[in-house]
Every structure is written in structure tokens, then in C-alpha cells.
C-alpha positions in Angstrom: 73.3 24.0 -43.0 69.9 25.1 -44.7 69.6 24.2 -48.4 70.2 27.2 -50.6 68.1 27.3 -53.5 69.6 28.5 -56.8 68.3 31.6 -58.6 66.4 32.9 -55.6 67.7 36.3 -56.8 65.9 36.0 -60.1 64.5 39.4 -61.3 60.9 39.6 -60.5 58.1 42.2 -61.0 56.2 44.1 -58.2 53.6 41.8 -56.8 50.5 44.0 -57.2 49.2 46.9 -59.2 49.3 48.2 -62.7 52.8 47.5 -64.5 54.4 50.4 -66.4 56.6 48.3 -68.7 58.1 51.6 -70.0 59.6 52.4 -66.7 61.4 49.0 -66.7 63.3 49.6 -70.0 63.3 53.4 -70.4 65.9 53.6 -73.1 63.8 54.7 -76.1 60.5 56.3 -76.8 58.8 53.5 -78.7 56.2 51.3 -77.1 57.6 48.1 -75.4 57.6 44.8 -77.0 57.1 41.5 -75.0 58.5 38.1 -75.7 56.6 35.4 -73.9 58.9 32.5 -72.9 62.3 33.6 -74.2 64.2 30.6 -72.8 67.9 31.2 -73.5 67.1 34.6 -74.7 69.0 35.0 -78.1 66.2 36.4 -79.7 66.1 39.3 -77.3 69.7 39.9 -77.7 69.7 39.8 -81.5 66.7 42.0 -81.8 67.9 44.6 -79.5 71.3 44.7 -81.3 69.6 44.9 -84.7 66.8 47.5 -83.9 68.2 50.4 -81.9 64.8 51.8 -80.8 63.4 48.4 -79.7 62.5 47.9 -76.0 61.9 44.3 -74.9 60.6 42.7 -71.8 60.9 38.9 -71.5 58.5 36.8 -69.4 60.2 33.6 -68.5 58.6 31.2 -66.0 61.9 29.4 -65.3 64.0 31.4 -62.7 67.3 29.9 -64.0 67.0 31.3 -67.6 65.4 34.6 -66.6 68.4 35.3 -64.4 70.9 34.2 -67.0 69.4 36.2 -69.8 68.7 39.2 -67.8 72.4 39.3 -66.7 73.4 38.7 -70.3 71.6 41.7 -71.5 73.3 43.8 -69.0 76.7 42.7 -69.7 76.3 43.5 -73.4 75.1 47.0 -72.6 71.4 46.3 -73.4 70.0 46.4 -70.0 68.3 49.7 -70.4 66.4 48.5 -73.3 65.8 44.8 -72.4 64.9 43.0 -69.2 63.8 39.4 -68.4 61.7 38.5 -65.6 60.8 35.2 -63.8 57.2 35.7 -64.3 54.2 33.7 -65.7 52.9 35.8 -68.7 49.3 34.7 -68.0 49.4 36.5 -64.6 51.5 39.6 -65.8 49.5 40.5 -69.0 46.3 41.4 -67.1 48.2 44.1 -65.1 49.8 45.8 -68.3 47.8 48.9 -69.5 45.7 48.5 -72.6 47.3 49.8 -75.7 51.0 49.9 -74.5 52.7 47.2 -76.3 54.1 47.3 -79.9 54.6 43.6 -80.4 54.2 40.3 -78.7 56.5 37.4 -79.7 55.8 33.6 -78.9 58.5 31.3 -80.2 57.9 27.6 -80.3 55.5 27.1 -77.3 55.6 23.7 -75.8 52.8 21.6 -77.5 52.1 19.6 -74.3 50.8 16.5 -76.1 49.3 14.7 -73.1 45.8 15.7 -72.3 46.6 16.0 -68.6 49.3 18.6 -69.5 47.2 20.7 -71.8 46.4 23.1 -69.0 50.0 24.3 -69.1 49.7 25.6 -72.6 50.4 29.2 -73.1 48.8 30.0 -76.4 45.3 29.8 -75.3 42.1 31.9 -75.5 42.6 33.6 -72.2 46.1 34.8 -73.1 44.9 35.8 -76.6 42.3 38.1 -75.2 45.0 39.9 -73.0 47.5 40.0 -76.0 44.8 41.8 -78.0 44.1 44.1 -75.3 47.6 45.3 -74.7 48.6 45.9 -78.3 48.5 49.2 -79.7 46.5 49.7 -82.9 48.7 48.4 -85.5 50.7 46.3 -83.3 51.8 42.8 -84.1 51.5 39.4 -82.7 54.1 36.9 -84.0 53.9 33.1 -83.2 56.2 30.5 -84.7 56.0 26.6 -84.3 57.3 23.6 -86.0 54.3 21.7 -85.0 51.6 22.1 -87.9 48.8 20.8 -85.7 49.5 23.7 -83.1 49.7 26.2 -85.7 46.2 25.2 -87.2 44.8 25.3 -83.6 46.1 28.8 -83.1 44.8 29.9 -86.5 41.4 28.7 -85.6 41.6 30.3 -82.1 42.5 33.8 -83.6 39.3 33.5 -85.7 37.3 34.3 -82.5 39.5 37.6 -82.0 37.8 40.2 -84.3 40.4 42.8 -83.5 43.3 40.8 -85.0 43.6 40.7 -88.7 46.0 38.1 -90.5 49.0 39.7 -91.7 50.9 37.1 -93.8 53.1 37.9 -96.9 51.1 35.6 -99.3 54.1 33.5 -100.0 53.4 30.9 -97.4 49.8 30.6 -98.2 46.7 32.7 -97.4 46.0 34.3 -94.0 48.5 35.0 -91.4 51.4 32.8 -92.8 54.9 34.1 -93.4 57.6 32.4 -95.3 60.3 34.1 -93.3 60.9 35.8 -90.0 60.9 39.5 -90.3 62.1 40.7 -87.0 65.9 40.4 -87.6 66.4 37.9 -84.8 66.0 34.1 -84.3 65.4 31.9 -81.3 67.8 29.1 -80.7 64.8 26.6 -81.4 64.2 28.3 -84.8 67.8 28.0 -85.7 67.8 24.2 -84.9 64.5 23.5 -86.7 65.9 25.3 -89.7 69.3 23.3 -89.5 67.4 20.0 -89.1 65.1 20.8 -92.2 61.9 21.0 -90.1 59.2 23.1 -91.7 58.5 26.3 -89.4 55.1 27.8 -89.4 55.2 31.6 -88.9 52.1 33.5 -88.1 51.6 37.2 -88.0 48.6 39.2 -86.8 48.0 43.0 -86.6 45.8 44.7 -84.1 43.1 46.7 -85.7 41.6 49.9 -84.1 38.5 49.4 -82.0 35.2 50.4 -83.5 34.1 53.8 -82.5 
């Protein structure tokens, strides 16, 4: 018998053309939010339950978790406002219309310590350019990590993005740093880091209007 690969039915996006994310989660009228790498997906679940007008699209490269979380959202009655697709955000964002996203969340991206693995990093300049492009003016980019080195690298990277302004709260230092997660939802990794007493660096930026 031929081998049957698991999760071949993982939710996928159309292979070509511009992507209308609003059509994928048509449950409200606000701009869509994107989570890059939602993993087990509890941030999406909690945010959708806490914010009735939120609409979220998760981009998860692992087919297993994209399938499990997308089904979980549907089973909880959240499937009209939240979907997860087995896709690479680096390939999807260039197909999203400019100025159509309210927020982008990146929770605890893998630091990929080894040099030969660094090409796998998500939070890079190329992705950042696309994040800036798709955000609405006033839209937010939120990244958190428990690796101070990666947080500092990202802060330096954002300095090259003139349309992103630091939007920290001042209590965790100057610039983009926040002392707390303000989005009424936590990822499993965030909960584990807090339980283990690991310091979490939270960074928030806001998209500025383009110069006339």
C-alpha cells in the first residue's frame, strides 16, 4: 500500500495572485491581524475570545499545527474570524495588499544559533519590509522573545525602517520595550517563560503614515 502522509489536507492558500485576507475571515469589519508562526495556536484562540472584533490569520509552516489549530478555531465557533494556513510568511506577505493589516504578531521566533541555520530566521530585513508595507497607518508590530541577543538585533534592524516608530510604555526602558503583553492573550511559550522566571523582552512598533 502507498504511504499516506499525515496532514496532507492542511489548510492552504491559493497558489498565485493577490491575497484578500478579509475574504478568509469575513466575521467583522476591522482590518485583519496576522500571527507569524502561531505554533499550538493559543494566542489566536485567546485573542479572538477576548476581542470580539478581532480577525486573525495565522501563517504556520508546520502542516500538523496549522491543521490542528485551524480545526480548533472552528470547533470553538471562531472559524469565521480566525484561520490558520500551512504557509511560509516570507512567501505570503508579498501577496498581501499594502495597508490592509491592523497588527502583526511574532512570538518567540526560533533563534537558530548555528551559523548554517541562520538563513531560516523569520525576523529578517526582508520580512520586515513586507510587514511595514502591509500595515495600515497606526498598525502595530509586536515581537517578543526570551533571548536578549535576538531582541537587541531586532531593535537594530528596525532602525533601518523609517516608517516604524517605537511604541514602548517606558516602564521597560526607552524605545519599543514593553513591560507587559497588552493584547489580552499569551502564547504557550510566553506562559512557560514566565513560569520559569525567564525575562521576556516585548517590543512594539507603530506604522507611521507615509510622507506626502
